[in-house]
N, C-alpha and C positions, 0 to 999 in steps of 0.2 A: 503493499499500501504507500508508505514511504516512497520507495524508490519509483513509482507512477508518479508521486505527485510530483517528486523533484524534477522529472522527464517532461511532467506538464509545463514547469516553469519555465524550463531551459527552453521548450519551444515557443513559449510565450514572448520572452525577450527575444529569439531571435527571429522572431516575424516585426516584432515590432523596429530593429535595427534593420531588415530589409528594407522598411519603408523608407529608410534615410540612408544617400546616400553618402553621407558627409562622414556616419558614424561606418559602413564599410571602407572607404577612403583614409581612415583619420589613423594614425599610427598611436594606441592610448597609453598614458603612465600614470599611475597611479601613485599617491604618495602623502603625505599629514603628520601630525604628531599630537599627542598627549602629553598637557603638561599642567602637575598640578600643585601649589603651594598654600602653603601652613602660615599664616602671620598671627604676631601676637603686636600691639603697640598700647601706648599710652601718651598718645599725640594728644588726647582731649585735656589732659595738664595744661596744654597751652591753648587749648580754645577758649576762655575767656575769663574775667576777673572774679567770677563767684566759684563758690567752694564746689568746686567739680566733685562729684561723688564717681564718676565711671574712671577708675584708675588704671582698666587696662579692657581692651578688646581684642577679641580674636577670630578669627574664621579660615575657611579655606576654601579656594577656589579651584575650578578646573578648567582647562580650556583646550576643546578638542581641534584639529584641523585635518580637512579632509581637501585632498589636491588632486585634481586631474587636469593633463596635460595632452591635447591632441595635436598631432604634426600631421595636420592638410595637405598639405602639400610640401615640396621641399624649401618655400618660403613663406607659406603661412600656416600659423599654430594660435591653437587658444587653450589658454588658463583658466578655470574654477576654481577658487578656492572654497569653501564653505568652511564655517567658523560657528563654535557654541560655546558659551560661557557660563557656566552653572556655580553657584552656590550650595555647598554642601548641607543640606537640612531645610532650603529653603523652599518649604511645601506648605500647603496650608492644612494641611492636617496629617496625622500618623496612622493613617489608614494604606499606607503602601501606595498612594495614586503619585502616577507620574506628572506633575505639575508645569514639568519645566519645558518652556515653548523658545527658548532664549538658542534659536539655530537662524542664523543668516548668510550673506554673503560678504564675505573679505575682500576678496578678490575678483575679479572677470572682466580679461579681457584677453583681445586680439591682436597679435604681432605680423606684421608684412614685409618681411624682409627684400630689398632693392624693388623699394616702392615705387611705382613708373618705373620703372627701368632706370633708376638711381641709384648713389650707391646711400640709400636711407633706409633706416627701418622707420616705422612708424608701429605706437602701439596707443591702443585707444581702448577707454575703457576702467573702469574701477583697479586702482592700479597704487601700490607704497612706489612711492619714492624719495626715497636716501642718495643726497648727495654728497661725496666724501666724506666728512666724519661726523653725520646728523647734526652739525652746529646749525641749520637754516630748515632744512628738509631729511628728517627722519622719520621711521617706520612707528616711534616711541612703544618698540616691542616687548620691553618693558611690563606697560599696561594690560591685563586680562585683554581687551577689546581693539588694543593698536591703531592706526590710525593709517587712513590711506585716503586717496584724492579721486573723485571723477574727472579725469584727466585723457587728454591726449599727447602723446610725444612723440618728439622727431629726434634723431639722432643720426650723427654721419660722422664715421670714424676714418683715418686717412694717417697712413703712419705712427709719429707722438702725441696727434690731436684727434680729440673727440670733444666736437660740439651736441649740445641739445637746444631744443625750443619746446616746455612746457607747457601746456593749458589747462588749466585745473579750474573746475567753478565748482568754488569752497563752499558758498554759500545761497539757496533758493530763497529771496528776500518775501516779504509779505506780498510783496505789487512785481511788478517786470522792472523797475526802476530801480528794488532795493537789492540787489545783489552782491558777492564776494565773488571778484575774479580773479586770479592770479596768475603771471605770465614770467616766467621764468627763459633768462637764456644761461646759460652755462657750458662753461669751454675748461677743457684739462689739457694739461702739457708734460706728459712726460720727459722726464730726463731733466728736469729744471733743479739743478743743485742737491742732487743724491736724491730727489724725488719727484713730485709734482707741482706744478703750479695749476690754482683752477679759478677761475675768475666770474663773478657772478653781475647780473644784472635783473632784477626782480622789480615788477610794478606788481603793487596789489591796489586793484581797482574796487577798493570799498564806497560801495554807495550807502552803506549803514553807516558808517562811522563807529564800530564797536574800539570800545578802547578799554573793556572790561570782560567778564566772564560771561555774559550774557552773550545769545546769539540775536536778542533781537534789533530791529533796526531800530537808530536813536533819530534817523530822519537827518544828520550832516553827514555827507557826504568827505570824504578823506581819501581820494586816490595819492600812494603816496610809493616813491622808490626807494630800492636796497642793492647799492654797487659795491663792491668791495673781492676780495681776493683771499686765498689761504693757499700754504706753501709749507709743503711737510714734506720730511724725506728724512735720509740719515747722512752724517756727515763727521769727520773724526772720529767714529765709536759714539756718536750722539746721535739719540732719535729724537728731533725737535719738529715744532709744528707754530709757525706764525699765522695771525689773520686777522683781519681788518674791515669791520662792514660800516657803512654809513647810510641814515637814511632820512631822506627831506621827502617835502610834500604835504600834505593835509594831515591834519590830526581834528578830523571832526569826531564828534563824541566827547572831546577832551570837558565841556561845561558841564556830561552828566556825569562825570567823574571828579571833577574839583570845582564847583561851580564859583562864579561869582556870590560874595557876599558882603554886608558891611557890621562892624561892631565899633563900640566907643573907644574901644584902648586894643589893640591888636599887635602892637607891637610897644616898646621901650619910648617913652617921647611924646606918648600922647594921642590923640584920637587919629584916625587915618581910615580909610577903605580899605577894607583886606582882601588882598590879592584873589585872584580865581583866573578862569577860562571862560570866553563869550563860546559863542556857538560856533566862530570863526577863527581858528589854531594852523599855526604853521607846526610842523614836525622837523627837529633837529636834532636829531640821537645818533650815536655809535657805541659801539663796542670793540674789543680787541682782546685776542688771546693770545698766550705763549707756553710754549712747551717744551721742556728738554729733559731728557731722560738718558742713564746710561746703563747697559745690562753688562753683569760681571758673570760671565760664563763660564769660568774658570773657579769660583770660587763655590764653596761647599751651598747649596740649598739656590742658587744661579740666584743671586738677587738682581733686581732691576729698580733703579727710583728714580722719580719724576719730581720736577718740580714744576710747578701750576701755576700759572698765574690770570683769570679772567675780569675783567673791566665791562659793564655794563652801565652805561650813564643815565643819569635820573634826571629827573624835576628840581630846580632850585629857584629862589626869590626871583632871579632876576632874567629867567626864561620864562617864568610867568608873567610876572609883570609886563614881558613884551611880545606876550601873546605865543611863545614857542616852547613845544610840548617836547621835552626832553628823554622821556625814559622809551628806553631800546626795545622793540617788538623782537622778540626770536622767533616769531614765525611759527614756523611746523619742524621745531627742532626736536629732539629727542632728551629734554631737559635733567631728565633721571642721571642720565650720562655724565651731567655736568655739574651741576650744583650741589651736589649731595644726594645720598639714596635715600633721604627721609622725604626728599618732594617739597620741602619748607620753600622754596622760592622756583617754583618750573614755572608760576602764571607767566606765559608769553606776554602779557604786556605791564609787568612787574609791578603787580599789586599788593606782591610778597612782600616787599618793601617798600611801602607805601609811597610808589611810585617815583622814588629818588634813589634809583638805583644801585648797583650788587659791587662788593667788591671781593672774588674769591682767590685765596691765595692757599694754595696747598703743596701736598706733601705724600706721594702715594710709592708705596714698597707691597712689590710682584716677589715669593721666593715661591720654590718649588721642592718640599720638604723631601717628596717621595715621587716615585710614577706615578703619575694620572693624577696626583694632586698638586692644585695651586691653595694659593694662601696673601693674602693681598691687604693691605692696610692702608684707607687714606685719613687724611688728616685735613680738614677745611679749617679753615680761619676767613668769617665771612664778617664784611664792613659794609656800608652804604657808603654813596658815592660821593653823596655830600652831607654834610655837618648839618645835624639840628640846631645846632647853637646857630649857624652862620644864614640859616634858613628860616627865620620866625613864621613870617606869614605861610612857607610852604609847611611849617609842621601844624599849625593851625589847622589850617584848612583840611588837611589829612587826615585830623583828630589826636596827632601826636599830644598834643595838650589842649586844653580848652582856653576860648578868647577871653581874653582879661586880663589872663592870668601869668603874662611876661613880665618881669620886676628886673632890673638891671642890677647882675651882677648877683643873682640869685638863681636856685632851683626852680623850675614852674611846676605847672600842673599839680593833680593831687597826692597822696601817694600812690608811690608803684611806678608813677612817670619818669618819663626820662627828665636826668636833669642838664641843666645850660652845657656844663661841662663835660659831659658821658664820651665827645667826638660822635665816633663813624662805628664803633663796634657791635653787634649784632650779638656775635658766638661763636663756637667752634662744633664742628660735629665729627664724631669717629667713626668710621665706616670701613667693618671689620667681613669678609668673604674667604670662605672656602669651598672650594670646587672638585669635587671628584669625576675624572672621565671614567665609566664604571666600562663602557664599552665604546664605539666607535656611534651608539645609536643611544646611547641612556648616559645621562649627567645627573649629578646632584647637585644642587646648591645649597650650600647653609650660612646664613648673614644674618650680625647683629650689629645696631648702631645708638649714639647715642649722641643728645643734641644736647650742651650745654651754652644755657642762653645767658645773656648780660641784661642788664638793666633795660638798654635802648630798645631789646627784643620786644619785651614785656609793653614796652607802648606801641609799638609798631600792629597796625590793626587794618588787616586784609582788603576789608571791605570798604575802608575810606573814612567810617564814622568812628568817632571816640568808643572807648570798651577794653582794648589792648587785647593780650593772647596771653592770659590766664595768670594761675598762683605758682607754678612748679618755676624750678631754674634747670631742669634736665626732663628729658623724654628719652624713651627707650624706643625701641622697636629693631625687632627678629622674625626671620623667616627659614621656612625649609622648604626645596621645592626639586621636586621629580619634574625631569623632561624626556621623552621618548621617542624618535621621531623612525619612521618607517615609509 
């Protein structure tokens, strides 16, 4: 009976595919992965100023991806990747019913080589866009859902040069005039200074004026440009990376984040009109990053030590009064890779530092204690790009202090607020990671992170209003992850 049933099912599948010429012509391959991660954290200690009773939270998520690649002709292929993300125990009852419906299309695109007989490759559909080191465009693969673009990409390669144009429909607004479109011109040159040079020209055609975490259109358009470059390679036994990006154009939505307001005593010296942004603002922002690393292959555990520094510009009083938005937009980056694994500063618009910019100085160490085992330790030191004491208007408008509390020579704000002389230091983060490559298809990761906050961090408010970031000086986070590829 069972054999007859299976035979019948096979015949039905065969009949289905007979009706599809593509199925007959395509060379199909299948793959995917299963990834499960347990996390435990007390991030809630930084959530508010009240007596937070949630000392720690934990949970387990599983991500499953199923890939199908069809080689239709020598020049044409298709790729479909289904994804399901499930939280363990996320059921409406304990009766055993399966209520999980979290299955969707993560990627689905067609690739055509030698497009119209030219040395050009076209890729159209939902796809991950990863350029160089994930600085401006990455897949955010650490997150369970990760990031994809509904995009069209044209790539031309010749010699040591690769050039790309990418068009991405980032957001379909509430009307046909409220969209966010991304245009990317990317060039890569191999063999430059022991590595590769990449150049970027990016136009973010933002009709919505999105300068915060919401996707709602504010009505203030802000088309703006990002230009810059990245050089990475190896010279004189050192691994290095240097990159710089500058942003200019519109900053619609600035008034929604930091609006104009008036108060009777906003700064030392008496009455004034508190600075803020009108509906028309100009973008003037930049970032740069430097990395230098050295590997010691002939030393026990084969250590590698890397020195790291990133600077992201932010808003200050002078820029705000002139109507210039100075907070750098990290765009579609994989911020988890750069700004600490606890993800306190990965908001693309800079909300994690009250839009006052970020400095990240780090030391990173990699050790190989045994075959198939890797131990990593990253120590970050975080600072604002602009001091609070030198920018009283910005401090008040972003909720760092209360209006009318700024007094010459004295600390300001209520108890727990940052002092005028506290400088720019936010805190330090230690990230420890242990990786075991069990075999070529199975990998285990274990991690522990510790955030040690300074007084200034507790005055920061990522939402832009008064309140602060909690009552604890230390936050913990740990995880254990298993990844199986097939």
